[in-house]
N, C-alpha and C positions, 0 to 999 in steps of 0.2 A: 668767597665770603670771608670777610674780617669778623670773626665771631666775638672777638676783644671789643670792638666798636659797635655791635648789635644792641639795640635798645631792647631790654627784655620786656618793655611795655608793648612791644610789638608782638611778642610771642605768647606772653600769658593770657591775654584776652582770647587768642586761638585754643589754647589749652583749656581754659574755660568753657568755651562754647563745645569743644570736642568732649570733654570730660568733666561735666557739670558738677560742681561742689568739691572735685577731688584736689584741686590746687589749694582751695580754703581750708580743707582738710590738712593738707601737707603743711601749711602756714601754722594751723592752729597747734598741730602735733610739735611742730619744731619750738613753738614759743613755750610749749607747756616743757617740754623736755628741758629747755634751756633753764627753766625756773626750778623744775625737779631736780636737776643736777647739783645745785647750789644746797640741797638738803641733805645731802649724802654725807656720811661721816664714816669712815671705815676704820676699826680697830687695827693699829700699824702691827700688833703682834699675830694677826690672821691674814695668812697668805693670800687666801682664797677672796676676802674682802678686798684687800689692796689691789689683786690683779682684777677683781671684778669691777671696781670703781673704774680704774685705768681703760679696761674694754669698753665700758659703759661711754667713757668719754671719747674713745676712739669710734665707737657706734655712731654717736653723735655727730662728730666732726665730719664723718664719711656721709652722715645724711645730709648735712648742710652742703659739703661739696656736692651731693646728687642735686639738690635743689637748685643749685647755681647753674650745674649743666642742663637741668631741664627748663629751666628759665630762659635758656639760649637755645633750645630746641637742638640740643645735641645728643642725638638718640644713640649712637653707639657708645659714646663716651659716658652717658647716663647708665647704660648696661655694664661697663666696666667698672664704675662706681658703685653699683649695687653689688655686684660680685665682691669687692672688697667689703662694704657694709655686711653682707650675709657671712663671709669668712670669720670676720670678728664676733658675729652675732653667735656662730655655732660655738667658740669657744666659751662666750659668756654664758650661753645657757646651759652647756655642758657642765660648767662649775655651780650653775645653781641646782643642777640634778645631782651632781657629785663634787662636793667642797674639795676632796682631796684631788681631784682632776687638775686643780691650780699648780699642785708641784709637779705633775706630769707635763703639764704644758709648758713649765719653766725648764724642766729637764731637757725636754724635746729640743731645745736650742743648740744644745750641744752638738747633736746631729747636723743642725744647719751651719753652725759655725764651720765643722768640719768639713762641710761641702764648699762654703767659701774659701775657706783657706787651702783646699785641694786645687780651686781653680785659680786662685792667686799664685800658687806654686807652680801649676802648669804654664801660666802666663810668663812667671819669671824665667823658667828653663829655656822657653821658647825665645826669650831675649838676651839671654847671657847665662849660660849654664855655671859660671863662676860666681854669680850673684850670692854673696852672703845671707841675703834675706830667705834664699830658698831652704838653707839648712834651718834657719830659726823658725821657718812655716813648719818644717818638718818635725822639729822637736815639739811644738805646740800640737800640732795634729796628732803626734803620739800621747803627749798627755791627754787629750780629748777623749781618745781611743781607751786608755786606761780607766779614765773616769766612768765612761761609757759602759764598760764591761764590769768594772768593780760594784758599780752602782745600780747595773740591770737597768739603765736608763733605756726605755722604748722609744723607738720612731713612732710618732702619730701622724697619721694620714689626715686629711681634711674629711675623707670619708668616714673614719673611725671617730672623729669629733663630732661629726653630725648625728652619728649615731647614739652617743653618750647624751648629746642634746635632744634626743629623740625628733629629730628634725631631718631624717634621711629622706624623707619624700621631697623637702627642699633641696638636698643634693641632687637628687635625680632629675629635678625640674629646673628649679630657679638658677642653681649654681652651675649645672650642665648648659644651660641655654646662654647665660651671660659668659662663659668660658669661650664661645665662639667670637664673641667681639674682643675678648681680652687676648685671643691668640690669632686674631685676624684670620679667619679662615676665609676661603674663596667666597663662599656664600654670604659671610657677613659684608663682603665688598660689595654686594649688589645694591645697597641702599644708595651707593655713589653712581648709579647708571639709570637713565632715562630710556625706558624700551617701549618699543612700538608692540604691543600685544599681538596684533592680528599678523604683522609680517615676521614677528619673532627676532626682531633687529635692535641694535642698540642705536638710539637717536642723538644722545649726547650724555656728557657725564653731570652730576650733580653735587654742587657743594653748598647747600641751602639747609637752613633749619628743618628738622622734621618734628611734626605735632602728632601725626598719627603714628601710633603704636608707642609713643612715649608713656601713656598711661600705666602700662607694664612695669616698668622699672619704677615709677613714681608711686603707684599703688604698693609694690613690694617694699619699696623703702619706708613708707608710711606703716605698713604692717609690720616690719621689722623692727622700728622703733617702739612701738606698742609692746611687742614681744621682749625686747630689752629692758623696758622699764619695769615690767612684772619680774624679769629674771634678776636684776639687781634687787629689787625689793626682797626677793626670796633670799639672796645672797646675804643681805644685811640683817635679815630677820625682820624687815619692815612690813607692815599690813600694805597689800596692793591698794592702789588709789582710786577713788571713784573717779577722779578726773579722766585718767587713762582707760578706765572702763568706759567711760562716755566717749571718748576719742574712738575705741575700737568699736563700738556700737554703731557710730556714724561710718566707719569703714565697711563693717559687715552690711550696713543698710545701702550704702554706696553700690555695693557689688549685687545685692539682691533687685536693686532697681535697674542694673544694667543687664541682669539675666533675661 
């Protein structure tokens, strides 16, 4: 299957039949979020506002990428993008709950830099132990360690962030489930198999669009954006919008109708 050439008009009607009203809600949510982002105005003297707005933009672009993947029927890839969206959402909501978490989030990157530089150093050493870049990397790593120790910069895990955001249940469910697609677990590869259930045998391999099951990443993406909009409103001291409340009410109604 060449997904690049796949006409999304073949897939979207299937999604609409399988999950009535969900695709329409996804598009309405996207259109509102795009309009809403242009009303945002952060105070450049407030770190939590700058980080908050940029995280909201990342959530929105991840959401749009999700919609593109869903419209092609790319189920595992949609799950991967949901994980990226939710990870950004955790930090955004954490900052909305605790504004000074923005500083912790920025500081945490020192741990990430150290990890990357250690890997670069190992690679250089495996190629040429005399490479001058090795000493340069070592010097930078030492400075990073000093900065971490002197400023007591804490390593922050995704799970810890989800707890600050009061979304730990999402970490245990959505994040954990979508991680199997990100890390290509053996079970996640089953979507590419066509099996004879009766004989418990594999008939063929499958590389076609998936519509069944795609309602989960799509619905999670929609809900994530509703939460993200409320979170950035809280960060900027804006009133939560009636439009977003109405969109979320439609999401809740969809699930009640499916129950």
